[in-house]
LOTI-464548 format. One record per atom (N, C-alpha, C): residue number from 0; residue in three letters; x, y, z. Coordinates in steps of 0.2 Angstrom, whole numbers, plus 5000, padded with zeros to 4 digits. Layout:
N
<atom k="NUM" r="ALA" c1="X" c2="Y" c3="Z"/>
...
END
This chain:
117
<atom k="0" r="UNK" c1="5084" c2="5002" c3="4962"/>
<atom k="0" r="UNK" c1="5090" c2="5000" c3="4964"/>
<atom k="0" r="UNK" c1="5089" c2="4995" c3="4970"/>
<atom k="1" r="UNK" c1="5091" c2="4989" c3="4969"/>
<atom k="1" r="UNK" c1="5090" c2="4984" c3="4975"/>
<atom k="1" r="UNK" c1="5097" c2="4984" c3="4979"/>
<atom k="2" r="UNK" c1="5097" c2="4984" c3="4985"/>
<atom k="2" r="UNK" c1="5103" c2="4983" c3="4989"/>
<atom k="2" r="UNK" c1="5103" c2="4976" c3="4991"/>
<atom k="3" r="UNK" c1="5109" c2="4973" c3="4990"/>
<atom k="3" r="UNK" c1="5109" c2="4966" c3="4991"/>
<atom k="3" r="UNK" c1="5114" c2="4966" c3="4997"/>
<atom k="4" r="UNK" c1="5114" c2="4961" c3="5002"/>
<atom k="4" r="UNK" c1="5118" c2="4961" c3="5008"/>
<atom k="4" r="UNK" c1="5119" c2="4953" c3="5009"/>
<atom k="5" r="UNK" c1="5124" c2="4951" c3="5009"/>
<atom k="5" r="UNK" c1="5126" c2="4944" c3="5011"/>
<atom k="5" r="UNK" c1="5126" c2="4943" c3="5018"/>
<atom k="6" r="UNK" c1="5122" c2="4938" c3="5021"/>
<atom k="6" r="UNK" c1="5122" c2="4936" c3="5028"/>
<atom k="6" r="UNK" c1="5124" c2="4929" c3="5029"/>
<atom k="7" r="UNK" c1="5128" c2="4928" c3="5034"/>
<atom k="7" r="UNK" c1="5129" c2="4921" c3="5035"/>
<atom k="7" r="UNK" c1="5136" c2="4920" c3="5039"/>
<atom k="8" r="UNK" c1="5138" c2="4915" c3="5041"/>
<atom k="8" r="UNK" c1="5144" c2="4914" c3="5044"/>
<atom k="8" r="UNK" c1="5150" c2="4914" c3="5039"/>
<atom k="9" r="UNK" c1="5156" c2="4915" c3="5041"/>
<atom k="9" r="UNK" c1="5162" c2="4915" c3="5036"/>
<atom k="9" r="UNK" c1="5163" c2="4909" c3="5032"/>
<atom k="10" r="UNK" c1="5161" c2="4903" c3="5036"/>
<atom k="10" r="UNK" c1="5162" c2="4897" c3="5032"/>
<atom k="10" r="UNK" c1="5155" c2="4894" c3="5028"/>
<atom k="11" r="UNK" c1="5150" c2="4899" c3="5028"/>
<atom k="11" r="UNK" c1="5144" c2="4896" c3="5025"/>
<atom k="11" r="UNK" c1="5144" c2="4897" c3="5018"/>
<atom k="12" r="UNK" c1="5143" c2="4891" c3="5015"/>
<atom k="12" r="UNK" c1="5143" c2="4891" c3="5007"/>
<atom k="12" r="UNK" c1="5136" c2="4894" c3="5004"/>
<atom k="13" r="UNK" c1="5131" c2="4894" c3="5009"/>
<atom k="13" r="UNK" c1="5124" c2="4896" c3="5007"/>
<atom k="13" r="UNK" c1="5122" c2="4902" c3="5011"/>
<atom k="14" r="UNK" c1="5126" c2="4908" c3="5009"/>
<atom k="14" r="UNK" c1="5124" c2="4915" c3="5012"/>
<atom k="14" r="UNK" c1="5117" c2="4917" c3="5009"/>
<atom k="15" r="UNK" c1="5112" c2="4919" c3="5014"/>
<atom k="15" r="UNK" c1="5106" c2="4922" c3="5011"/>
<atom k="15" r="UNK" c1="5107" c2="4929" c3="5009"/>
<atom k="16" r="UNK" c1="5103" c2="4930" c3="5003"/>
<atom k="16" r="UNK" c1="5104" c2="4937" c3="5000"/>
<atom k="16" r="UNK" c1="5098" c2="4941" c3="5003"/>
<atom k="17" r="UNK" c1="5098" c2="4947" c3="5006"/>
<atom k="17" r="UNK" c1="5093" c2="4951" c3="5008"/>
<atom k="17" r="UNK" c1="5093" c2="4957" c3="5004"/>
<atom k="18" r="UNK" c1="5087" c2="4959" c3="5001"/>
<atom k="18" r="UNK" c1="5087" c2="4965" c3="4997"/>
<atom k="18" r="UNK" c1="5081" c2="4970" c3="5000"/>
<atom k="19" r="UNK" c1="5083" c2="4976" c3="5000"/>
<atom k="19" r="UNK" c1="5079" c2="4981" c3="5002"/>
<atom k="19" r="UNK" c1="5073" c2="4981" c3="4996"/>
<atom k="20" r="UNK" c1="5067" c2="4982" c3="4999"/>
<atom k="20" r="UNK" c1="5060" c2="4982" c3="4994"/>
<atom k="20" r="UNK" c1="5059" c2="4989" c3="4993"/>
<atom k="21" r="UNK" c1="5061" c2="4992" c3="4988"/>
<atom k="21" r="UNK" c1="5059" c2="5000" c3="4986"/>
<atom k="21" r="UNK" c1="5052" c2="5001" c3="4986"/>
<atom k="22" r="UNK" c1="5050" c2="5007" c3="4988"/>
<atom k="22" r="UNK" c1="5043" c2="5010" c3="4987"/>
<atom k="22" r="UNK" c1="5039" c2="5008" c3="4992"/>
<atom k="23" r="UNK" c1="5040" c2="5004" c3="4997"/>
<atom k="23" r="UNK" c1="5036" c2="5001" c3="5003"/>
<atom k="23" r="UNK" c1="5037" c2="5005" c3="5009"/>
<atom k="24" r="UNK" c1="5041" c2="5010" c3="5009"/>
<atom k="24" r="UNK" c1="5043" c2="5014" c3="5015"/>
<atom k="24" r="UNK" c1="5037" c2="5017" c3="5019"/>
<atom k="25" r="UNK" c1="5037" c2="5018" c3="5026"/>
<atom k="25" r="UNK" c1="5033" c2="5022" c3="5029"/>
<atom k="25" r="UNK" c1="5037" c2="5027" c3="5034"/>
<atom k="26" r="UNK" c1="5035" c2="5034" c3="5034"/>
<atom k="26" r="UNK" c1="5039" c2="5039" c3="5037"/>
<atom k="26" r="UNK" c1="5034" c2="5043" c3="5041"/>
<atom k="27" r="UNK" c1="5035" c2="5044" c3="5047"/>
<atom k="27" r="UNK" c1="5031" c2="5049" c3="5052"/>
<atom k="27" r="UNK" c1="5036" c2="5053" c3="5056"/>
<atom k="28" r="UNK" c1="5037" c2="5059" c3="5056"/>
<atom k="28" r="UNK" c1="5042" c2="5063" c3="5060"/>
<atom k="28" r="UNK" c1="5048" c2="5060" c3="5059"/>
<atom k="29" r="UNK" c1="5052" c2="5058" c3="5064"/>
<atom k="29" r="UNK" c1="5059" c2="5056" c3="5063"/>
<atom k="29" r="UNK" c1="5059" c2="5048" c3="5064"/>
<atom k="30" r="UNK" c1="5053" c2="5045" c3="5062"/>
<atom k="30" r="UNK" c1="5052" c2="5038" c3="5062"/>
<atom k="30" r="UNK" c1="5052" c2="5035" c3="5054"/>
<atom k="31" r="UNK" c1="5056" c2="5030" c3="5053"/>
<atom k="31" r="UNK" c1="5055" c2="5027" c3="5046"/>
<atom k="31" r="UNK" c1="5055" c2="5020" c3="5047"/>
<atom k="32" r="UNK" c1="5051" c2="5016" c3="5043"/>
<atom k="32" r="UNK" c1="5051" c2="5009" c3="5042"/>
<atom k="32" r="UNK" c1="5051" c2="5007" c3="5035"/>
<atom k="33" r="UNK" c1="5054" c2="5001" c3="5034"/>
<atom k="33" r="UNK" c1="5055" c2="4999" c3="5027"/>
<atom k="33" r="UNK" c1="5055" c2="4991" c3="5027"/>
<atom k="34" r="UNK" c1="5054" c2="4988" c3="5021"/>
<atom k="34" r="UNK" c1="5054" c2="4981" c3="5021"/>
<atom k="34" r="UNK" c1="5061" c2="4978" c3="5017"/>
<atom k="35" r="UNK" c1="5063" c2="4973" c3="5020"/>
<atom k="35" r="UNK" c1="5068" c2="4969" c3="5016"/>
<atom k="35" r="UNK" c1="5065" c2="4962" c3="5014"/>
<atom k="36" r="UNK" c1="5068" c2="4960" c3="5009"/>
<atom k="36" r="UNK" c1="5065" c2="4953" c3="5006"/>
<atom k="36" r="UNK" c1="5072" c2="4948" c3="5006"/>
<atom k="37" r="UNK" c1="5070" c2="4942" c3="5008"/>
<atom k="37" r="UNK" c1="5075" c2="4937" c3="5007"/>
<atom k="37" r="UNK" c1="5075" c2="4934" c3="5001"/>
<atom k="38" r="UNK" c1="5080" c2="4934" c3="4996"/>
<atom k="38" r="UNK" c1="5080" c2="4932" c3="4989"/>
<atom k="38" r="UNK" c1="5078" c2="4924" c3="4989"/>
<atom k="39" r="UNK" c1="5080" c2="4920" c3="4994"/>
<atom k="39" r="UNK" c1="5080" c2="4913" c3="4994"/>
<atom k="39" r="UNK" c1="5072" c2="4910" c3="4994"/>
<atom k="40" r="UNK" c1="5068" c2="4914" c3="4998"/>
<atom k="40" r="UNK" c1="5062" c2="4911" c3="4999"/>
<atom k="40" r="UNK" c1="5056" c2="4917" c3="4998"/>
<atom k="41" r="UNK" c1="5058" c2="4923" c3="4998"/>
<atom k="41" r="UNK" c1="5053" c2="4928" c3="4997"/>
<atom k="41" r="UNK" c1="5051" c2="4931" c3="5004"/>
<atom k="42" r="UNK" c1="5053" c2="4928" c3="5010"/>
<atom k="42" r="UNK" c1="5050" c2="4930" c3="5016"/>
<atom k="42" r="UNK" c1="5053" c2="4937" c3="5017"/>
<atom k="43" r="UNK" c1="5049" c2="4941" c3="5021"/>
<atom k="43" r="UNK" c1="5050" c2="4948" c3="5022"/>
<atom k="43" r="UNK" c1="5051" c2="4949" c3="5029"/>
<atom k="44" r="UNK" c1="5055" c2="4955" c3="5031"/>
<atom k="44" r="UNK" c1="5056" c2="4958" c3="5038"/>
<atom k="44" r="UNK" c1="5055" c2="4965" c3="5037"/>
<atom k="45" r="UNK" c1="5052" c2="4968" c3="5043"/>
<atom k="45" r="UNK" c1="5051" c2="4975" c3="5044"/>
<atom k="45" r="UNK" c1="5058" c2="4977" c3="5047"/>
<atom k="46" r="UNK" c1="5060" c2="4983" c3="5045"/>
<atom k="46" r="UNK" c1="5066" c2="4987" c3="5048"/>
<atom k="46" r="UNK" c1="5063" c2="4994" c3="5050"/>
<atom k="47" r="UNK" c1="5065" c2="4997" c3="5055"/>
<atom k="47" r="UNK" c1="5063" c2="5003" c3="5057"/>
<atom k="47" r="UNK" c1="5069" c2="5007" c3="5060"/>
<atom k="48" r="UNK" c1="5069" c2="5014" c3="5060"/>
<atom k="48" r="UNK" c1="5074" c2="5018" c3="5063"/>
<atom k="48" r="UNK" c1="5071" c2="5024" c3="5066"/>
<atom k="49" r="UNK" c1="5074" c2="5026" c3="5071"/>
<atom k="49" r="UNK" c1="5072" c2="5033" c3="5074"/>
<atom k="49" r="UNK" c1="5077" c2="5037" c3="5075"/>
<atom k="50" r="UNK" c1="5076" c2="5043" c3="5073"/>
<atom k="50" r="UNK" c1="5081" c2="5049" c3="5074"/>
<atom k="50" r="UNK" c1="5080" c2="5054" c3="5079"/>
<atom k="51" r="UNK" c1="5076" c2="5052" c3="5084"/>
<atom k="51" r="UNK" c1="5074" c2="5057" c3="5089"/>
<atom k="51" r="UNK" c1="5068" c2="5055" c3="5093"/>
<atom k="52" r="UNK" c1="5063" c2="5053" c3="5089"/>
<atom k="52" r="UNK" c1="5056" c2="5052" c3="5092"/>
<atom k="52" r="UNK" c1="5056" c2="5045" c3="5095"/>
<atom k="53" r="UNK" c1="5051" c2="5045" c3="5100"/>
<atom k="53" r="UNK" c1="5049" c2="5037" c3="5102"/>
<atom k="53" r="UNK" c1="5045" c2="5034" c3="5097"/>
<atom k="54" r="UNK" c1="5047" c2="5029" c3="5094"/>
<atom k="54" r="UNK" c1="5043" c2="5026" c3="5089"/>
<atom k="54" r="UNK" c1="5041" c2="5019" c3="5090"/>
<atom k="55" r="UNK" c1="5036" c2="5016" c3="5087"/>
<atom k="55" r="UNK" c1="5034" c2="5010" c3="5087"/>
<atom k="55" r="UNK" c1="5034" c2="5007" c3="5080"/>
<atom k="56" r="UNK" c1="5035" c2="5001" c3="5079"/>
<atom k="56" r="UNK" c1="5034" c2="4998" c3="5072"/>
<atom k="56" r="UNK" c1="5032" c2="4991" c3="5072"/>
<atom k="57" r="UNK" c1="5029" c2="4988" c3="5067"/>
<atom k="57" r="UNK" c1="5027" c2="4981" c3="5067"/>
<atom k="57" r="UNK" c1="5026" c2="4979" c3="5059"/>
<atom k="58" r="UNK" c1="5025" c2="4973" c3="5058"/>
<atom k="58" r="UNK" c1="5024" c2="4970" c3="5051"/>
<atom k="58" r="UNK" c1="5017" c2="4967" c3="5051"/>
<atom k="59" r="UNK" c1="5013" c2="4969" c3="5045"/>
<atom k="59" r="UNK" c1="5007" c2="4967" c3="5044"/>
<atom k="59" r="UNK" c1="5007" c2="4963" c3="5038"/>
<atom k="60" r="UNK" c1="5002" c2="4958" c3="5038"/>
<atom k="60" r="UNK" c1="5000" c2="4954" c3="5032"/>
<atom k="60" r="UNK" c1="4993" c2="4955" c3="5030"/>
<atom k="61" r="UNK" c1="4991" c2="4954" c3="5024"/>
<atom k="61" r="UNK" c1="4985" c2="4954" c3="5021"/>
<atom k="61" r="UNK" c1="4985" c2="4947" c3="5016"/>
<atom k="62" r="UNK" c1="4979" c2="4944" c3="5017"/>
<atom k="62" r="UNK" c1="4979" c2="4938" c3="5013"/>
<atom k="62" r="UNK" c1="4972" c2="4938" c3="5008"/>
<atom k="63" r="UNK" c1="4973" c2="4937" c3="5002"/>
<atom k="63" r="UNK" c1="4967" c2="4937" c3="4997"/>
<atom k="63" r="UNK" c1="4965" c2="4929" c3="4997"/>
<atom k="64" r="UNK" c1="4959" c2="4929" c3="4993"/>
<atom k="64" r="UNK" c1="4956" c2="4922" c3="4992"/>
<atom k="64" r="UNK" c1="4953" c2="4919" c3="4998"/>
<atom k="65" r="UNK" c1="4952" c2="4912" c3="4997"/>
<atom k="65" r="UNK" c1="4949" c2="4908" c3="5002"/>
<atom k="65" r="UNK" c1="4953" c2="4908" c3="5008"/>
<atom k="66" r="UNK" c1="4950" c2="4909" c3="5014"/>
<atom k="66" r="UNK" c1="4953" c2="4910" c3="5020"/>
<atom k="66" r="UNK" c1="4957" c2="4917" c3="5021"/>
<atom k="67" r="UNK" c1="4955" c2="4922" c3="5017"/>
<atom k="67" r="UNK" c1="4958" c2="4928" c3="5017"/>
<atom k="67" r="UNK" c1="4957" c2="4932" c3="5023"/>
<atom k="68" r="UNK" c1="4961" c2="4937" c3="5024"/>
<atom k="68" r="UNK" c1="4959" c2="4942" c3="5029"/>
<atom k="68" r="UNK" c1="4962" c2="4949" c3="5028"/>
<atom k="69" r="UNK" c1="4960" c2="4954" c3="5031"/>
<atom k="69" r="UNK" c1="4963" c2="4961" c3="5030"/>
<atom k="69" r="UNK" c1="4969" c2="4961" c3="5034"/>
<atom k="70" r="UNK" c1="4972" c2="4968" c3="5033"/>
<atom k="70" r="UNK" c1="4979" c2="4969" c3="5037"/>
<atom k="70" r="UNK" c1="4979" c2="4967" c3="5044"/>
<atom k="71" r="UNK" c1="4983" c2="4962" c3="5046"/>
<atom k="71" r="UNK" c1="4984" c2="4960" c3="5052"/>
<atom k="71" r="UNK" c1="4991" c2="4960" c3="5054"/>
<atom k="72" r="UNK" c1="4992" c2="4962" c3="5061"/>
<atom k="72" r="UNK" c1="4999" c2="4962" c3="5063"/>
<atom k="72" r="UNK" c1="5001" c2="4955" c3="5064"/>
<atom k="73" r="UNK" c1="5008" c2="4954" c3="5062"/>
<atom k="73" r="UNK" c1="5011" c2="4947" c3="5062"/>
<atom k="73" r="UNK" c1="5017" c2="4947" c3="5065"/>
<atom k="74" r="UNK" c1="5020" c2="4953" c3="5067"/>
<atom k="74" r="UNK" c1="5026" c2="4953" c3="5071"/>
<atom k="74" r="UNK" c1="5025" c2="4956" c3="5078"/>
<atom k="75" r="UNK" c1="5030" c2="4956" c3="5083"/>
<atom k="75" r="UNK" c1="5029" c2="4960" c3="5089"/>
<atom k="75" r="UNK" c1="5029" c2="4967" c3="5087"/>
<atom k="76" r="UNK" c1="5026" c2="4971" c3="5092"/>
<atom k="76" r="UNK" c1="5025" c2="4978" c3="5092"/>
<atom k="76" r="UNK" c1="5031" c2="4981" c3="5095"/>
<atom k="77" r="UNK" c1="5036" c2="4983" c3="5092"/>
<atom k="77" r="UNK" c1="5043" c2="4985" c3="5094"/>
<atom k="77" r="UNK" c1="5043" c2="4993" c3="5096"/>
<atom k="78" r="UNK" c1="5045" c2="4995" c3="5101"/>
<atom k="78" r="UNK" c1="5046" c2="5003" c3="5103"/>
<atom k="78" r="UNK" c1="5054" c2="5004" c3="5102"/>
<atom k="79" r="UNK" c1="5056" c2="5009" c3="5099"/>
<atom k="79" r="UNK" c1="5063" c2="5011" c3="5098"/>
<atom k="79" r="UNK" c1="5064" c2="5018" c3="5099"/>
<atom k="80" r="UNK" c1="5070" c2="5021" c3="5101"/>
<atom k="80" r="UNK" c1="5071" c2="5028" c3="5102"/>
<atom k="80" r="UNK" c1="5079" c2="5029" c3="5100"/>
<atom k="81" r="UNK" c1="5079" c2="5033" c3="5095"/>
<atom k="81" r="UNK" c1="5086" c2="5034" c3="5092"/>
<atom k="81" r="UNK" c1="5090" c2="5028" c3="5092"/>
<atom k="82" r="UNK" c1="5087" c2="5023" c3="5088"/>
<atom k="82" r="UNK" c1="5090" c2="5016" c3="5086"/>
<atom k="82" r="UNK" c1="5087" c2="5014" c3="5080"/>
<atom k="83" r="UNK" c1="5090" c2="5008" c3="5078"/>
<atom k="83" r="UNK" c1="5087" c2="5004" c3="5072"/>
<atom k="83" r="UNK" c1="5086" c2="4997" c3="5075"/>
<atom k="84" r="UNK" c1="5080" c2="4994" c3="5072"/>
<atom k="84" r="UNK" c1="5078" c2="4988" c3="5074"/>
<atom k="84" r="UNK" c1="5075" c2="4984" c3="5068"/>
<atom k="85" r="UNK" c1="5074" c2="4977" c3="5069"/>
<atom k="85" r="UNK" c1="5071" c2="4974" c3="5063"/>
<atom k="85" r="UNK" c1="5068" c2="4968" c3="5066"/>
<atom k="86" r="UNK" c1="5062" c2="4966" c3="5063"/>
<atom k="86" r="UNK" c1="5059" c2="4959" c3="5065"/>
<atom k="86" r="UNK" c1="5063" c2="4953" c3="5062"/>
<atom k="87" r="UNK" c1="5060" c2="4948" c3="5064"/>
<atom k="87" r="UNK" c1="5062" c2="4942" c3="5060"/>
<atom k="87" r="UNK" c1="5059" c2="4941" c3="5054"/>
<atom k="88" r="UNK" c1="5061" c2="4936" c3="5050"/>
<atom k="88" r="UNK" c1="5057" c2="4936" c3="5043"/>
<atom k="88" r="UNK" c1="5051" c2="4932" c3="5044"/>
<atom k="89" r="UNK" c1="5046" c2="4935" c3="5039"/>
<atom k="89" r="UNK" c1="5039" c2="4931" c3="5040"/>
<atom k="89" r="UNK" c1="5037" c2="4930" c3="5033"/>
<atom k="90" r="UNK" c1="5033" c2="4925" c3="5032"/>
<atom k="90" r="UNK" c1="5030" c2="4922" c3="5026"/>
<atom k="90" r="UNK" c1="5027" c2="4927" c3="5022"/>
<atom k="91" r="UNK" c1="5028" c2="4928" c3="5015"/>
<atom k="91" r="UNK" c1="5025" c2="4932" c3="5011"/>
<atom k="91" r="UNK" c1="5024" c2="4929" c3="5004"/>
<atom k="92" r="UNK" c1="5018" c2="4925" c3="5003"/>
<atom k="92" r="UNK" c1="5018" c2="4921" c3="4997"/>
<atom k="92" r="UNK" c1="5012" c2="4922" c3="4994"/>
<atom k="93" r="UNK" c1="5010" c2="4917" c3="4989"/>
<atom k="93" r="UNK" c1="5004" c2="4917" c3="4985"/>
<atom k="93" r="UNK" c1="4998" c2="4920" c3="4989"/>
<atom k="94" r="UNK" c1="4995" c2="4925" c3="4985"/>
<atom k="94" r="UNK" c1="4989" c2="4929" c3="4988"/>
<atom k="94" r="UNK" c1="4990" c2="4932" c3="4995"/>
<atom k="95" r="UNK" c1="4997" c2="4933" c3="4996"/>
<atom k="95" r="UNK" c1="4998" c2="4937" c3="5003"/>
<atom k="95" r="UNK" c1="5003" c2="4942" c3="5001"/>
<atom k="96" r="UNK" c1="5001" c2="4948" c3="5005"/>
<atom k="96" r="UNK" c1="5005" c2="4954" c3="5005"/>
<atom k="96" r="UNK" c1="5008" c2="4956" c3="5012"/>
<atom k="97" r="UNK" c1="5013" c2="4960" c3="5012"/>
<atom k="97" r="UNK" c1="5015" c2="4962" c3="5019"/>
<atom k="97" r="UNK" c1="5017" c2="4970" c3="5018"/>
<atom k="98" r="UNK" c1="5016" c2="4973" c3="5024"/>
<atom k="98" r="UNK" c1="5018" c2="4980" c3="5024"/>
<atom k="98" r="UNK" c1="5021" c2="4982" c3="5031"/>
<atom k="99" r="UNK" c1="5024" c2="4987" c3="5031"/>
<atom k="99" r="UNK" c1="5028" c2="4990" c3="5038"/>
<atom k="99" r="UNK" c1="5023" c2="4996" c3="5040"/>
<atom k="100" r="UNK" c1="5022" c2="4996" c3="5046"/>
<atom k="100" r="UNK" c1="5018" c2="5002" c3="5049"/>
<atom k="100" r="UNK" c1="5023" c2="5005" c3="5055"/>
<atom k="101" r="UNK" c1="5023" c2="5012" c3="5055"/>
<atom k="101" r="UNK" c1="5027" c2="5015" c3="5060"/>
<atom k="101" r="UNK" c1="5022" c2="5020" c3="5064"/>
<atom k="102" r="UNK" c1="5023" c2="5021" c3="5070"/>
<atom k="102" r="UNK" c1="5019" c2="5025" c3="5074"/>
<atom k="102" r="UNK" c1="5024" c2="5030" c3="5078"/>
<atom k="103" r="UNK" c1="5023" c2="5037" c3="5077"/>
<atom k="103" r="UNK" c1="5026" c2="5042" c3="5082"/>
<atom k="103" r="UNK" c1="5023" c2="5042" c3="5088"/>
<atom k="104" r="UNK" c1="5025" c2="5040" c3="5093"/>
<atom k="104" r="UNK" c1="5022" c2="5039" c3="5099"/>
<atom k="104" r="UNK" c1="5019" c2="5045" c3="5103"/>
<atom k="105" r="UNK" c1="5023" c2="5051" c3="5102"/>
<atom k="105" r="UNK" c1="5020" c2="5057" c3="5106"/>
<atom k="105" r="UNK" c1="5015" c2="5060" c3="5103"/>
<atom k="106" r="UNK" c1="5014" c2="5059" c3="5096"/>
<atom k="106" r="UNK" c1="5008" c2="5062" c3="5093"/>
<atom k="106" r="UNK" c1="5002" c2="5057" c3="5091"/>
<atom k="107" r="UNK" c1="5004" c2="5050" c3="5093"/>
<atom k="107" r="UNK" c1="5000" c2="5045" c3="5091"/>
<atom k="107" r="UNK" c1="4998" c2="5044" c3="5084"/>
<atom k="108" r="UNK" c1="5003" c2="5046" c3="5079"/>
<atom k="108" r="UNK" c1="5001" c2="5046" c3="5072"/>
<atom k="108" r="UNK" c1="5004" c2="5040" c3="5070"/>
<atom k="109" r="UNK" c1="5000" c2="5036" c3="5066"/>
<atom k="109" r="UNK" c1="5003" c2="5030" c3="5062"/>
<atom k="109" r="UNK" c1="5002" c2="5030" c3="5055"/>
<atom k="110" r="UNK" c1="5008" c2="5028" c3="5051"/>
<atom k="110" r="UNK" c1="5008" c2="5027" c3="5045"/>
<atom k="110" r="UNK" c1="5010" c2="5020" c3="5042"/>
<atom k="111" r="UNK" c1="5006" c2="5018" c3="5038"/>
<atom k="111" r="UNK" c1="5009" c2="5011" c3="5035"/>
<atom k="111" r="UNK" c1="5011" c2="5012" c3="5028"/>
<atom k="112" r="UNK" c1="5016" c2="5008" c3="5026"/>
<atom k="112" r="UNK" c1="5018" c2="5008" c3="5019"/>
<atom k="112" r="UNK" c1="5014" c2="5005" c3="5014"/>
<atom k="113" r="UNK" c1="5016" c2="5005" c3="5008"/>
<atom k="113" r="UNK" c1="5012" c2="5001" c3="5003"/>
<atom k="113" r="UNK" c1="5013" c2="4994" c3="5004"/>
<atom k="114" r="UNK" c1="5008" c2="4990" c3="5002"/>
<atom k="114" r="UNK" c1="5009" c2="4983" c3="5002"/>
<atom k="114" r="UNK" c1="5014" c2="4980" c3="4997"/>
<atom k="115" r="UNK" c1="5017" c2="4975" c3="4999"/>
<atom k="115" r="UNK" c1="5022" c2="4972" c3="4995"/>
<atom k="115" r="UNK" c1="5019" c2="4965" c3="4993"/>
<atom k="116" r="UNK" c1="5018" c2="4963" c3="4987"/>
<atom k="116" r="UNK" c1="5015" c2="4957" c3="4985"/>
<atom k="116" r="UNK" c1="5020" c2="4953" c3="4981"/>
END
């Protein structure tokens, strides 16, 4: 099931459609992260929520082929507590995948979601 959300100003004729990307979530303790995808260009953003723990989250990218690299942080490292937050949108194109990672700070446990290609 895809969740579509229209984003834009009231007078905007070209509202961007943002979809939740299922099966890519990362959860540890009361910290959860997930990915959204912008339909117009395939760019992704990481979203995270904390229900009690101090949590950190970030977006990583992996690129295959010539000039490729392993999972690398491409967004800010964001700390939240009983809040929801999201990164900006980041490129996710040919031979590139993205994933969200969350960390439960008091246990120093980090979990990353599945890569989205």
